[in-house]
CHARMM internal coordinates of N, CA and C (Angstrom, degrees):
IC EDIT
DIST 1 N 1 CA 1.4214
DIST 1 CA 1 C 1.5525
ANGL 1 N 1 CA 1 C 111.38
DIST 1 C 2 N 1.3184
ANGL 1 CA 1 C 2 N 113.87
DIHE 1 N 1 CA 1 C 2 N 143.63
DIST 2 N 2 CA 1.4599
ANGL 1 C 2 N 2 CA 113.22
DIHE 1 CA 1 C 2 N 2 CA 178.41
DIST 2 CA 2 C 1.5250
ANGL 2 N 2 CA 2 C 112.07
DIHE 1 C 2 N 2 CA 2 C -93.31
DIST 2 C 3 N 1.3311
ANGL 2 CA 2 C 3 N 113.86
DIHE 2 N 2 CA 2 C 3 N 169.02
DIST 3 N 3 CA 1.4952
ANGL 2 C 3 N 3 CA 121.80
DIHE 2 CA 2 C 3 N 3 CA -174.02
DIST 3 CA 3 C 1.5344
ANGL 3 N 3 CA 3 C 109.32
DIHE 2 C 3 N 3 CA 3 C -56.95
DIST 3 C 4 N 1.3058
ANGL 3 CA 3 C 4 N 118.37
DIHE 3 N 3 CA 3 C 4 N -46.19
DIST 4 N 4 CA 1.4040
ANGL 3 C 4 N 4 CA 125.08
DIHE 3 CA 3 C 4 N 4 CA -177.54
DIST 4 CA 4 C 1.5313
ANGL 4 N 4 CA 4 C 114.53
DIHE 3 C 4 N 4 CA 4 C -55.62
DIST 4 C 5 N 1.3650
ANGL 4 CA 4 C 5 N 113.17
DIHE 4 N 4 CA 4 C 5 N -43.34
DIST 5 N 5 CA 1.4383
ANGL 4 C 5 N 5 CA 122.31
DIHE 4 CA 4 C 5 N 5 CA 179.81
DIST 5 CA 5 C 1.5115
ANGL 5 N 5 CA 5 C 107.48
DIHE 4 C 5 N 5 CA 5 C -68.88
DIST 5 C 6 N 1.3074
ANGL 5 CA 5 C 6 N 116.21
DIHE 5 N 5 CA 5 C 6 N -41.46
DIST 6 N 6 CA 1.5529
ANGL 5 C 6 N 6 CA 118.62
DIHE 5 CA 5 C 6 N 6 CA 176.42
DIST 6 CA 6 C 1.5438
ANGL 6 N 6 CA 6 C 112.68
DIHE 5 C 6 N 6 CA 6 C -59.23
DIST 6 C 7 N 1.3370
ANGL 6 CA 6 C 7 N 116.08
DIHE 6 N 6 CA 6 C 7 N -44.57
DIST 7 N 7 CA 1.4505
ANGL 6 C 7 N 7 CA 123.46
DIHE 6 CA 6 C 7 N 7 CA 176.85
DIST 7 CA 7 C 1.5666
ANGL 7 N 7 CA 7 C 111.03
DIHE 6 C 7 N 7 CA 7 C -56.07
DIST 7 C 8 N 1.3234
ANGL 7 CA 7 C 8 N 110.62
DIHE 7 N 7 CA 7 C 8 N -48.96
DIST 8 N 8 CA 1.4961
ANGL 7 C 8 N 8 CA 116.34
DIHE 7 CA 7 C 8 N 8 CA -176.32
DIST 8 CA 8 C 1.5988
ANGL 8 N 8 CA 8 C 108.52
DIHE 7 C 8 N 8 CA 8 C -65.31
DIST 8 C 9 N 1.3305
ANGL 8 CA 8 C 9 N 119.03
DIHE 8 N 8 CA 8 C 9 N -46.95
DIST 9 N 9 CA 1.4287
ANGL 8 C 9 N 9 CA 121.00
DIHE 8 CA 8 C 9 N 9 CA 177.15
DIST 9 CA 9 C 1.5660
ANGL 9 N 9 CA 9 C 111.72
DIHE 8 C 9 N 9 CA 9 C -57.93
DIST 9 C 10 N 1.3287
ANGL 9 CA 9 C 10 N 114.89
DIHE 9 N 9 CA 9 C 10 N -48.94
DIST 10 N 10 CA 1.4173
ANGL 9 C 10 N 10 CA 117.91
DIHE 9 CA 9 C 10 N 10 CA -179.70
DIST 10 CA 10 C 1.5511
ANGL 10 N 10 CA 10 C 113.03
DIHE 9 C 10 N 10 CA 10 C -55.31
DIST 10 C 11 N 1.2889
ANGL 10 CA 10 C 11 N 112.86
DIHE 10 N 10 CA 10 C 11 N -43.11
DIST 11 N 11 CA 1.5624
ANGL 10 C 11 N 11 CA 116.33
DIHE 10 CA 10 C 11 N 11 CA -180.00
DIST 11 CA 11 C 1.5720
ANGL 11 N 11 CA 11 C 112.60
DIHE 10 C 11 N 11 CA 11 C -65.96
DIST 11 C 12 N 1.3777
ANGL 11 CA 11 C 12 N 112.67
DIHE 11 N 11 CA 11 C 12 N -36.83
DIST 12 N 12 CA 1.4065
ANGL 11 C 12 N 12 CA 115.78
DIHE 11 CA 11 C 12 N 12 CA 174.99
DIST 12 CA 12 C 1.5154
ANGL 12 N 12 CA 12 C 112.79
DIHE 11 C 12 N 12 CA 12 C -65.81
DIST 12 C 13 N 1.3371
ANGL 12 CA 12 C 13 N 118.39
DIHE 12 N 12 CA 12 C 13 N -38.25
DIST 13 N 13 CA 1.3793
ANGL 12 C 13 N 13 CA 122.84
DIHE 12 CA 12 C 13 N 13 CA -178.51
DIST 13 CA 13 C 1.5444
ANGL 13 N 13 CA 13 C 108.74
DIHE 12 C 13 N 13 CA 13 C -63.32
DIST 13 C 14 N 1.3611
ANGL 13 CA 13 C 14 N 113.80
DIHE 13 N 13 CA 13 C 14 N -39.21
DIST 14 N 14 CA 1.4709
ANGL 13 C 14 N 14 CA 122.54
DIHE 13 CA 13 C 14 N 14 CA -177.13
DIST 14 CA 14 C 1.5155
ANGL 14 N 14 CA 14 C 105.12
DIHE 13 C 14 N 14 CA 14 C -62.25
DIST 14 C 15 N 1.3122
ANGL 14 CA 14 C 15 N 120.66
DIHE 14 N 14 CA 14 C 15 N -42.37
DIST 15 N 15 CA 1.4519
ANGL 14 C 15 N 15 CA 124.84
DIHE 14 CA 14 C 15 N 15 CA 176.63
DIST 15 CA 15 C 1.4344
ANGL 15 N 15 CA 15 C 114.73
DIHE 14 C 15 N 15 CA 15 C -61.64
DIST 15 C 16 N 1.3745
ANGL 15 CA 15 C 16 N 118.74
DIHE 15 N 15 CA 15 C 16 N -45.33
DIST 16 N 16 CA 1.4307
ANGL 15 C 16 N 16 CA 123.58
DIHE 15 CA 15 C 16 N 16 CA 178.02
DIST 16 CA 16 C 1.5458
ANGL 16 N 16 CA 16 C 110.47
DIHE 15 C 16 N 16 CA 16 C -66.07
DIST 16 C 17 N 1.2730
ANGL 16 CA 16 C 17 N 120.44
DIHE 16 N 16 CA 16 C 17 N -37.85
DIST 17 N 17 CA 1.4413
ANGL 16 C 17 N 17 CA 122.36
DIHE 16 CA 16 C 17 N 17 CA 177.60
DIST 17 CA 17 C 1.5556
ANGL 17 N 17 CA 17 C 109.57
DIHE 16 C 17 N 17 CA 17 C -64.13
DIST 17 C 18 N 1.3318
ANGL 17 CA 17 C 18 N 115.90
DIHE 17 N 17 CA 17 C 18 N -39.11
DIST 18 N 18 CA 1.4861
ANGL 17 C 18 N 18 CA 120.46
DIHE 17 CA 17 C 18 N 18 CA 176.64
DIST 18 CA 18 C 1.4931
ANGL 18 N 18 CA 18 C 108.97
DIHE 17 C 18 N 18 CA 18 C -62.29
DIST 18 C 19 N 1.2862
ANGL 18 CA 18 C 19 N 121.65
DIHE 18 N 18 CA 18 C 19 N -43.18
DIST 19 N 19 CA 1.4023
ANGL 18 C 19 N 19 CA 126.58
DIHE 18 CA 18 C 19 N 19 CA -176.67
DIST 19 CA 19 C 1.4833
ANGL 19 N 19 CA 19 C 108.08
DIHE 18 C 19 N 19 CA 19 C -66.33
DIST 19 C 20 N 1.2718
ANGL 19 CA 19 C 20 N 118.32
DIHE 19 N 19 CA 19 C 20 N -42.77
DIST 20 N 20 CA 1.5907
ANGL 19 C 20 N 20 CA 120.95
DIHE 19 CA 19 C 20 N 20 CA -179.53
DIST 20 CA 20 C 1.4728
ANGL 20 N 20 CA 20 C 105.62
DIHE 19 C 20 N 20 CA 20 C -69.00
DIST 20 C 21 N 1.2757
ANGL 20 CA 20 C 21 N 127.51
DIHE 20 N 20 CA 20 C 21 N -32.56
DIST 21 N 21 CA 1.4118
ANGL 20 C 21 N 21 CA 127.60
DIHE 20 CA 20 C 21 N 21 CA 175.01
DIST 21 CA 21 C 1.5670
ANGL 21 N 21 CA 21 C 111.25
DIHE 20 C 21 N 21 CA 21 C -66.90
DIST 21 C 22 N 1.2922
ANGL 21 CA 21 C 22 N 115.12
DIHE 21 N 21 CA 21 C 22 N -37.81
DIST 22 N 22 CA 1.5173
ANGL 21 C 22 N 22 CA 120.79
DIHE 21 CA 21 C 22 N 22 CA 172.46
DIST 22 CA 22 C 1.5353
ANGL 22 N 22 CA 22 C 112.04
DIHE 21 C 22 N 22 CA 22 C -60.58
DIST 22 C 23 N 1.4110
ANGL 22 CA 22 C 23 N 111.64
DIHE 22 N 22 CA 22 C 23 N -41.37
DIST 23 N 23 CA 1.4970
ANGL 22 C 23 N 23 CA 115.00
DIHE 22 CA 22 C 23 N 23 CA 178.56
DIST 23 CA 23 C 1.5274
ANGL 23 N 23 CA 23 C 113.60
DIHE 22 C 23 N 23 CA 23 C -64.07
DIST 23 C 24 N 1.3129
ANGL 23 CA 23 C 24 N 110.70
DIHE 23 N 23 CA 23 C 24 N -41.51
DIST 24 N 24 CA 1.5442
ANGL 23 C 24 N 24 CA 118.87
DIHE 23 CA 23 C 24 N 24 CA -178.09
DIST 24 CA 24 C 1.6190
ANGL 24 N 24 CA 24 C 108.39
DIHE 23 C 24 N 24 CA 24 C -66.15
DIST 24 C 25 N 1.2819
ANGL 24 CA 24 C 25 N 119.74
DIHE 24 N 24 CA 24 C 25 N -36.50
DIST 25 N 25 CA 1.4996
ANGL 24 C 25 N 25 CA 123.30
DIHE 24 CA 24 C 25 N 25 CA 177.17
DIST 25 CA 25 C 1.5097
ANGL 25 N 25 CA 25 C 104.34
DIHE 24 C 25 N 25 CA 25 C -73.08
DIST 25 C 26 N 1.2152
ANGL 25 CA 25 C 26 N 126.56
DIHE 25 N 25 CA 25 C 26 N -46.55
DIST 26 N 26 CA 1.4258
ANGL 25 C 26 N 26 CA 125.78
DIHE 25 CA 25 C 26 N 26 CA 174.96
DIST 26 CA 26 C 1.4975
ANGL 26 N 26 CA 26 C 114.58
DIHE 25 C 26 N 26 CA 26 C -48.79
DIST 26 C 27 N 1.4675
ANGL 26 CA 26 C 27 N 111.78
DIHE 26 N 26 CA 26 C 27 N -51.33
DIST 27 N 27 CA 1.5549
ANGL 26 C 27 N 27 CA 115.33
DIHE 26 CA 26 C 27 N 27 CA -178.38
DIST 27 CA 27 C 1.4984
ANGL 27 N 27 CA 27 C 107.27
DIHE 26 C 27 N 27 CA 27 C -63.73
DIST 27 C 28 N 1.3531
ANGL 27 CA 27 C 28 N 118.47
DIHE 27 N 27 CA 27 C 28 N -44.44
DIST 28 N 28 CA 1.4753
ANGL 27 C 28 N 28 CA 117.43
DIHE 27 CA 27 C 28 N 28 CA -178.90
DIST 28 CA 28 C 1.5797
ANGL 28 N 28 CA 28 C 114.12
DIHE 27 C 28 N 28 CA 28 C -53.38
DIST 28 C 29 N 1.3245
ANGL 28 CA 28 C 29 N 115.43
DIHE 28 N 28 CA 28 C 29 N -35.81
DIST 29 N 29 CA 1.4562
ANGL 28 C 29 N 29 CA 119.74
DIHE 28 CA 28 C 29 N 29 CA -178.54
DIST 29 CA 29 C 1.4569
ANGL 29 N 29 CA 29 C 114.02
DIHE 28 C 29 N 29 CA 29 C -86.61
DIST 29 C 30 N 1.3895
ANGL 29 CA 29 C 30 N 117.32
DIHE 29 N 29 CA 29 C 30 N -15.22
DIST 30 N 30 CA 1.4881
ANGL 29 C 30 N 30 CA 118.22
DIHE 29 CA 29 C 30 N 30 CA -174.30
DIST 30 CA 30 C 1.4988
ANGL 30 N 30 CA 30 C 116.19
DIHE 29 C 30 N 30 CA 30 C -123.06
DIST 30 C 31 N 1.2512
ANGL 30 CA 30 C 31 N 117.86
DIHE 30 N 30 CA 30 C 31 N -8.20
DIST 31 N 31 CA 1.5249
ANGL 30 C 31 N 31 CA 123.60
DIHE 30 CA 30 C 31 N 31 CA -176.87
DIST 31 CA 31 C 1.5610
ANGL 31 N 31 CA 31 C 108.01
DIHE 30 C 31 N 31 CA 31 C -111.80
DIST 31 C 32 N 1.2772
ANGL 31 CA 31 C 32 N 109.76
DIHE 31 N 31 CA 31 C 32 N 159.18
DIST 32 N 32 CA 1.5479
ANGL 31 C 32 N 32 CA 115.77
DIHE 31 CA 31 C 32 N 32 CA 174.38
DIST 32 CA 32 C 1.5225
ANGL 32 N 32 CA 32 C 106.78
DIHE 31 C 32 N 32 CA 32 C -65.31
DIST 32 C 33 N 1.3184
ANGL 32 CA 32 C 33 N 114.81
DIHE 32 N 32 CA 32 C 33 N 159.03
DIST 33 N 33 CA 1.4892
ANGL 32 C 33 N 33 CA 118.92
DIHE 32 CA 32 C 33 N 33 CA 177.24
DIST 33 CA 33 C 1.6058
ANGL 33 N 33 CA 33 C 110.32
DIHE 32 C 33 N 33 CA 33 C -59.50
DIST 33 C 34 N 1.3384
ANGL 33 CA 33 C 34 N 115.94
DIHE 33 N 33 CA 33 C 34 N -35.27
DIST 34 N 34 CA 1.4212
ANGL 33 C 34 N 34 CA 118.95
DIHE 33 CA 33 C 34 N 34 CA -178.57
DIST 34 CA 34 C 1.5327
ANGL 34 N 34 CA 34 C 109.24
DIHE 33 C 34 N 34 CA 34 C -67.50
DIST 34 C 35 N 1.3739
ANGL 34 CA 34 C 35 N 116.28
DIHE 34 N 34 CA 34 C 35 N -51.11
DIST 35 N 35 CA 1.4283
ANGL 34 C 35 N 35 CA 120.80
DIHE 34 CA 34 C 35 N 35 CA 177.32
DIST 35 CA 35 C 1.5720
ANGL 35 N 35 CA 35 C 112.98
DIHE 34 C 35 N 35 CA 35 C -56.78
DIST 35 C 36 N 1.3746
ANGL 35 CA 35 C 36 N 115.18
DIHE 35 N 35 CA 35 C 36 N -48.13
DIST 36 N 36 CA 1.4699
ANGL 35 C 36 N 36 CA 116.88
DIHE 35 CA 35 C 36 N 36 CA 176.40
DIST 36 CA 36 C 1.4345
ANGL 36 N 36 CA 36 C 110.59
DIHE 35 C 36 N 36 CA 36 C -58.30
DIST 36 C 37 N 1.2591
ANGL 36 CA 36 C 37 N 123.09
DIHE 36 N 36 CA 36 C 37 N -49.61
DIST 37 N 37 CA 1.4593
ANGL 36 C 37 N 37 CA 124.33
DIHE 36 CA 36 C 37 N 37 CA -174.71
DIST 37 CA 37 C 1.4955
ANGL 37 N 37 CA 37 C 113.08
DIHE 36 C 37 N 37 CA 37 C -59.66
DIST 37 C 38 N 1.4238
ANGL 37 CA 37 C 38 N 113.56
DIHE 37 N 37 CA 37 C 38 N -35.55
DIST 38 N 38 CA 1.5349
ANGL 37 C 38 N 38 CA 117.06
DIHE 37 CA 37 C 38 N 38 CA 176.95
DIST 38 CA 38 C 1.4919
ANGL 38 N 38 CA 38 C 113.66
DIHE 37 C 38 N 38 CA 38 C -69.09
DIST 38 C 39 N 1.3410
ANGL 38 CA 38 C 39 N 114.18
DIHE 38 N 38 CA 38 C 39 N -43.34
DIST 39 N 39 CA 1.5237
ANGL 38 C 39 N 39 CA 118.98
DIHE 38 CA 38 C 39 N 39 CA -172.38
DIST 39 CA 39 C 1.5572
ANGL 39 N 39 CA 39 C 113.53
DIHE 38 C 39 N 39 CA 39 C -83.89
DIST 39 C 40 N 1.4423
ANGL 39 CA 39 C 40 N 117.98
DIHE 39 N 39 CA 39 C 40 N -32.65
DIST 40 N 40 CA 1.4004
ANGL 39 C 40 N 40 CA 116.67
DIHE 39 CA 39 C 40 N 40 CA -172.73
DIST 40 CA 40 C 1.5097
ANGL 40 N 40 CA 40 C 110.42
DIHE 39 C 40 N 40 CA 40 C -67.14
DIST 40 C 41 N 1.2907
ANGL 40 CA 40 C 41 N 119.85
DIHE 40 N 40 CA 40 C 41 N -25.45
DIST 41 N 41 CA 1.4566
ANGL 40 C 41 N 41 CA 122.83
DIHE 40 CA 40 C 41 N 41 CA 175.97
DIST 41 CA 41 C 1.5157
ANGL 41 N 41 CA 41 C 111.72
DIHE 40 C 41 N 41 CA 41 C -54.01
DIST 41 C 42 N 1.3608
ANGL 41 CA 41 C 42 N 116.25
DIHE 41 N 41 CA 41 C 42 N -38.86
DIST 42 N 42 CA 1.4303
ANGL 41 C 42 N 42 CA 119.53
DIHE 41 CA 41 C 42 N 42 CA -177.62
DIST 42 CA 42 C 1.6431
ANGL 42 N 42 CA 42 C 111.92
DIHE 41 C 42 N 42 CA 42 C -75.59
DIST 42 C 43 N 1.3255
ANGL 42 CA 42 C 43 N 114.23
DIHE 42 N 42 CA 42 C 43 N -27.65
DIST 43 N 43 CA 1.4562
ANGL 42 C 43 N 43 CA 119.48
DIHE 42 CA 42 C 43 N 43 CA 171.41
DIST 43 CA 43 C 1.4939
ANGL 43 N 43 CA 43 C 110.09
DIHE 42 C 43 N 43 CA 43 C -67.00
DIST 43 C 44 N 1.2579
ANGL 43 CA 43 C 44 N 116.58
DIHE 43 N 43 CA 43 C 44 N -46.37
DIST 44 N 44 CA 1.5235
ANGL 43 C 44 N 44 CA 123.29
DIHE 43 CA 43 C 44 N 44 CA -179.68
DIST 44 CA 44 C 1.4184
ANGL 44 N 44 CA 44 C 107.77
DIHE 43 C 44 N 44 CA 44 C -61.21
DIST 44 C 45 N 1.3801
ANGL 44 CA 44 C 45 N 123.59
DIHE 44 N 44 CA 44 C 45 N -42.13
DIST 45 N 45 CA 1.4459
ANGL 44 C 45 N 45 CA 127.04
DIHE 44 CA 44 C 45 N 45 CA 179.50
DIST 45 CA 45 C 1.5245
ANGL 45 N 45 CA 45 C 109.19
DIHE 44 C 45 N 45 CA 45 C -63.64
DIST 45 C 46 N 1.3018
ANGL 45 CA 45 C 46 N 117.83
DIHE 45 N 45 CA 45 C 46 N -45.03
DIST 46 N 46 CA 1.4337
ANGL 45 C 46 N 46 CA 122.46
DIHE 45 CA 45 C 46 N 46 CA 178.80
DIST 46 CA 46 C 1.5983
ANGL 46 N 46 CA 46 C 109.13
DIHE 45 C 46 N 46 CA 46 C -60.79
DIST 46 C 47 N 1.3378
ANGL 46 CA 46 C 47 N 116.27
DIHE 46 N 46 CA 46 C 47 N -48.55
DIST 47 N 47 CA 1.4912
ANGL 46 C 47 N 47 CA 119.56
DIHE 46 CA 46 C 47 N 47 CA 179.77
DIST 47 CA 47 C 1.4987
ANGL 47 N 47 CA 47 C 110.98
DIHE 46 C 47 N 47 CA 47 C -57.58
DIST 47 C 48 N 1.3912
ANGL 47 CA 47 C 48 N 116.47
DIHE 47 N 47 CA 47 C 48 N -40.64
DIST 48 N 48 CA 1.3950
ANGL 47 C 48 N 48 CA 118.48
DIHE 47 CA 47 C 48 N 48 CA -179.67
DIST 48 CA 48 C 1.4469
ANGL 48 N 48 CA 48 C 115.44
DIHE 47 C 48 N 48 CA 48 C -65.20
DIST 48 C 49 N 1.3126
ANGL 48 CA 48 C 49 N 116.52
DIHE 48 N 48 CA 48 C 49 N -36.32
DIST 49 N 49 CA 1.5586
ANGL 48 C 49 N 49 CA 120.39
DIHE 48 CA 48 C 49 N 49 CA 174.07
DIST 49 CA 49 C 1.4650
ANGL 49 N 49 CA 49 C 109.54
DIHE 48 C 49 N 49 CA 49 C -65.53
DIST 49 C 50 N 1.3001
ANGL 49 CA 49 C 50 N 118.23
DIHE 49 N 49 CA 49 C 50 N -37.43
DIST 50 N 50 CA 1.5303
ANGL 49 C 50 N 50 CA 118.36
DIHE 49 CA 49 C 50 N 50 CA -177.42
DIST 50 CA 50 C 1.4423
ANGL 50 N 50 CA 50 C 108.14
DIHE 49 C 50 N 50 CA 50 C -71.24
DIST 50 C 51 N 1.3545
ANGL 50 CA 50 C 51 N 118.08
DIHE 50 N 50 CA 50 C 51 N -38.14
DIST 51 N 51 CA 1.5162
ANGL 50 C 51 N 51 CA 118.82
DIHE 50 CA 50 C 51 N 51 CA 177.69
DIST 51 CA 51 C 1.5028
ANGL 51 N 51 CA 51 C 110.93
DIHE 50 C 51 N 51 CA 51 C -63.69
DIST 51 C 52 N 1.3828
ANGL 51 CA 51 C 52 N 116.94
DIHE 51 N 51 CA 51 C 52 N -38.55
DIST 52 N 52 CA 1.4506
ANGL 51 C 52 N 52 CA 117.43
DIHE 51 CA 51 C 52 N 52 CA 168.74
DIST 52 CA 52 C 1.4934
ANGL 52 N 52 CA 52 C 119.85
DIHE 51 C 52 N 52 CA 52 C -48.60
DIST 52 C 53 N 1.3527
ANGL 52 CA 52 C 53 N 115.77
DIHE 52 N 52 CA 52 C 53 N -42.95
DIST 53 N 53 CA 1.3629
ANGL 52 C 53 N 53 CA 124.06
DIHE 52 CA 52 C 53 N 53 CA -179.35
DIST 53 CA 53 C 1.5523
ANGL 53 N 53 CA 53 C 110.87
DIHE 52 C 53 N 53 CA 53 C -67.93
DIST 53 C 54 N 1.3442
ANGL 53 CA 53 C 54 N 114.50
DIHE 53 N 53 CA 53 C 54 N -43.16
DIST 54 N 54 CA 1.5191
ANGL 53 C 54 N 54 CA 118.22
DIHE 53 CA 53 C 54 N 54 CA 174.09
DIST 54 CA 54 C 1.4270
ANGL 54 N 54 CA 54 C 110.91
DIHE 53 C 54 N 54 CA 54 C -59.30
DIST 54 C 55 N 1.3311
ANGL 54 CA 54 C 55 N 117.18
DIHE 54 N 54 CA 54 C 55 N -49.66
DIST 55 N 55 CA 1.5048
ANGL 54 C 55 N 55 CA 123.46
DIHE 54 CA 54 C 55 N 55 CA -179.20
DIST 55 CA 55 C 1.4815
ANGL 55 N 55 CA 55 C 108.78
DIHE 54 C 55 N 55 CA 55 C -52.58
DIST 55 C 56 N 1.3418
ANGL 55 CA 55 C 56 N 121.76
DIHE 55 N 55 CA 55 C 56 N -45.88
DIST 56 N 56 CA 1.4358
ANGL 55 C 56 N 56 CA 125.01
DIHE 55 CA 55 C 56 N 56 CA -177.77
DIST 56 CA 56 C 1.6899
ANGL 56 N 56 CA 56 C 107.55
DIHE 55 C 56 N 56 CA 56 C -62.69
DIST 56 C 57 N 1.2581
ANGL 56 CA 56 C 57 N 109.38
DIHE 56 N 56 CA 56 C 57 N -43.64
DIST 57 N 57 CA 1.5239
ANGL 56 C 57 N 57 CA 113.01
DIHE 56 CA 56 C 57 N 57 CA 178.73
DIST 57 CA 57 C 1.5509
ANGL 57 N 57 CA 57 C 110.70
DIHE 56 C 57 N 57 CA 57 C -59.99
DIST 57 C 58 N 1.3802
ANGL 57 CA 57 C 58 N 112.03
DIHE 57 N 57 CA 57 C 58 N -48.55
DIST 58 N 58 CA 1.5154
ANGL 57 C 58 N 58 CA 117.51
DIHE 57 CA 57 C 58 N 58 CA 179.45
DIST 58 CA 58 C 1.5342
ANGL 58 N 58 CA 58 C 114.42
DIHE 57 C 58 N 58 CA 58 C -58.16
DIST 58 C 59 N 1.3898
ANGL 58 CA 58 C 59 N 114.73
DIHE 58 N 58 CA 58 C 59 N -33.30
DIST 59 N 59 CA 1.4556
ANGL 58 C 59 N 59 CA 121.05
DIHE 58 CA 58 C 59 N 59 CA 176.43
DIST 59 CA 59 C 1.5043
ANGL 59 N 59 CA 59 C 108.92
DIHE 58 C 59 N 59 CA 59 C -64.26
DIST 59 C 60 N 1.3090
ANGL 59 CA 59 C 60 N 119.22
DIHE 59 N 59 CA 59 C 60 N -47.40
DIST 60 N 60 CA 1.3970
ANGL 59 C 60 N 60 CA 123.82
DIHE 59 CA 59 C 60 N 60 CA -179.74
DIST 60 CA 60 C 1.5192
ANGL 60 N 60 CA 60 C 115.73
DIHE 59 C 60 N 60 CA 60 C -68.72
DIST 60 C 61 N 1.3131
ANGL 60 CA 60 C 61 N 113.73
DIHE 60 N 60 CA 60 C 61 N -33.02
DIST 61 N 61 CA 1.5032
ANGL 60 C 61 N 61 CA 118.27
DIHE 60 CA 60 C 61 N 61 CA -178.45
DIST 61 CA 61 C 1.5155
ANGL 61 N 61 CA 61 C 103.69
DIHE 60 C 61 N 61 CA 61 C -136.78
DIST 61 C 62 N 1.3405
ANGL 61 CA 61 C 62 N 116.32
DIHE 61 N 61 CA 61 C 62 N 84.48
DIST 62 N 62 CA 1.5836
ANGL 61 C 62 N 62 CA 119.69
DIHE 61 CA 61 C 62 N 62 CA 179.14
DIST 62 CA 62 C 1.4638
ANGL 62 N 62 CA 62 C 113.88
DIHE 61 C 62 N 62 CA 62 C -60.81
DIST 62 C 63 N 1.2780
ANGL 62 CA 62 C 63 N 121.36
DIHE 62 N 62 CA 62 C 63 N -25.14
DIST 63 N 63 CA 1.4604
ANGL 62 C 63 N 63 CA 126.40
DIHE 62 CA 62 C 63 N 63 CA -178.39
DIST 63 CA 63 C 1.5591
ANGL 63 N 63 CA 63 C 113.51
DIHE 62 C 63 N 63 CA 63 C -71.99
DIST 63 C 64 N 1.4270
ANGL 63 CA 63 C 64 N 117.03
DIHE 63 N 63 CA 63 C 64 N -11.42
DIST 64 N 64 CA 1.3747
ANGL 63 C 64 N 64 CA 115.46
DIHE 63 CA 63 C 64 N 64 CA -179.69
DIST 64 CA 64 C 1.5555
ANGL 64 N 64 CA 64 C 112.41
DIHE 63 C 64 N 64 CA 64 C -101.07
DIST 64 C 65 N 1.2698
ANGL 64 CA 64 C 65 N 116.79
DIHE 64 N 64 CA 64 C 65 N 7.65
DIST 65 N 65 CA 1.4518
ANGL 64 C 65 N 65 CA 121.01
DIHE 64 CA 64 C 65 N 65 CA 176.62
DIST 65 CA 65 C 1.5600
ANGL 65 N 65 CA 65 C 109.76
DIHE 64 C 65 N 65 CA 65 C -65.95
DIST 65 C 66 N 1.3356
ANGL 65 CA 65 C 66 N 116.48
DIHE 65 N 65 CA 65 C 66 N 121.38
DIST 66 N 66 CA 1.4602
ANGL 65 C 66 N 66 CA 118.72
DIHE 65 CA 65 C 66 N 66 CA 178.68
DIST 66 CA 66 C 1.4884
ANGL 66 N 66 CA 66 C 113.99
DIHE 65 C 66 N 66 CA 66 C -51.90
DIST 66 C 67 N 1.3638
ANGL 66 CA 66 C 67 N 119.65
DIHE 66 N 66 CA 66 C 67 N 138.20
DIST 67 N 67 CA 1.4134
ANGL 66 C 67 N 67 CA 125.53
DIHE 66 CA 66 C 67 N 67 CA -177.05
DIST 67 CA 67 C 1.6240
ANGL 67 N 67 CA 67 C 111.87
DIHE 66 C 67 N 67 CA 67 C -46.96
DIST 67 C 68 N 1.4284
ANGL 67 CA 67 C 68 N 109.15
DIHE 67 N 67 CA 67 C 68 N -42.46
DIST 68 N 68 CA 1.4912
ANGL 67 C 68 N 68 CA 118.18
DIHE 67 CA 67 C 68 N 68 CA 179.64
DIST 68 CA 68 C 1.4924
ANGL 68 N 68 CA 68 C 116.18
DIHE 67 C 68 N 68 CA 68 C -58.05
DIST 68 C 69 N 1.3487
ANGL 68 CA 68 C 69 N 116.01
DIHE 68 N 68 CA 68 C 69 N -20.70
DIST 69 N 69 CA 1.4053
ANGL 68 C 69 N 69 CA 121.04
DIHE 68 CA 68 C 69 N 69 CA -176.53
DIST 69 CA 69 C 1.4967
ANGL 69 N 69 CA 69 C 112.20
DIHE 68 C 69 N 69 CA 69 C -103.95
DIST 69 C 70 N 1.3092
ANGL 69 CA 69 C 70 N 120.96
DIHE 69 N 69 CA 69 C 70 N -0.35
DIST 70 N 70 CA 1.4219
ANGL 69 C 70 N 70 CA 125.29
DIHE 69 CA 69 C 70 N 70 CA 175.45
DIST 70 CA 70 C 1.5019
ANGL 70 N 70 CA 70 C 110.37
DIHE 69 C 70 N 70 CA 70 C -81.18
DIST 70 C 71 N 1.3750
ANGL 70 CA 70 C 71 N 117.71
DIHE 70 N 70 CA 70 C 71 N 141.47
DIST 71 N 71 CA 1.4129
ANGL 70 C 71 N 71 CA 118.74
DIHE 70 CA 70 C 71 N 71 CA -179.89
DIST 71 CA 71 C 1.5956
ANGL 71 N 71 CA 71 C 109.94
DIHE 70 C 71 N 71 CA 71 C -66.41
DIST 71 C 72 N 1.2724
ANGL 71 CA 71 C 72 N 117.26
DIHE 71 N 71 CA 71 C 72 N 141.00
DIST 72 N 72 CA 1.4458
ANGL 71 C 72 N 72 CA 123.74
DIHE 71 CA 71 C 72 N 72 CA 179.41
DIST 72 CA 72 C 1.4823
ANGL 72 N 72 CA 72 C 116.12
DIHE 71 C 72 N 72 CA 72 C 85.07
DIST 72 C 73 N 1.2788
ANGL 72 CA 72 C 73 N 118.13
DIHE 72 N 72 CA 72 C 73 N 3.25
DIST 73 N 73 CA 1.5227
ANGL 72 C 73 N 73 CA 125.92
DIHE 72 CA 72 C 73 N 73 CA -177.24
DIST 73 CA 73 C 1.4977
ANGL 73 N 73 CA 73 C 108.61
DIHE 72 C 73 N 73 CA 73 C -79.26
END
COOR INIT
IC SEED 1 N 1 CA 1 C
IC BUILD
């Protein structure tokens, strides 16, 4: 994979994680506590898998790590 493809994929993953965060907030505001607790675990798992992909991209191309994720930023 080239660096530009990694940047593009990482950006798309950031968008997907943001969308999943929106789903979790919507569920918290509109589902019962029990329903939310049952379902949000799956969203958390999906987000963790997506973070793993980004982490592998960042290891391969350390210069593409967003400034906000760099220590001391």
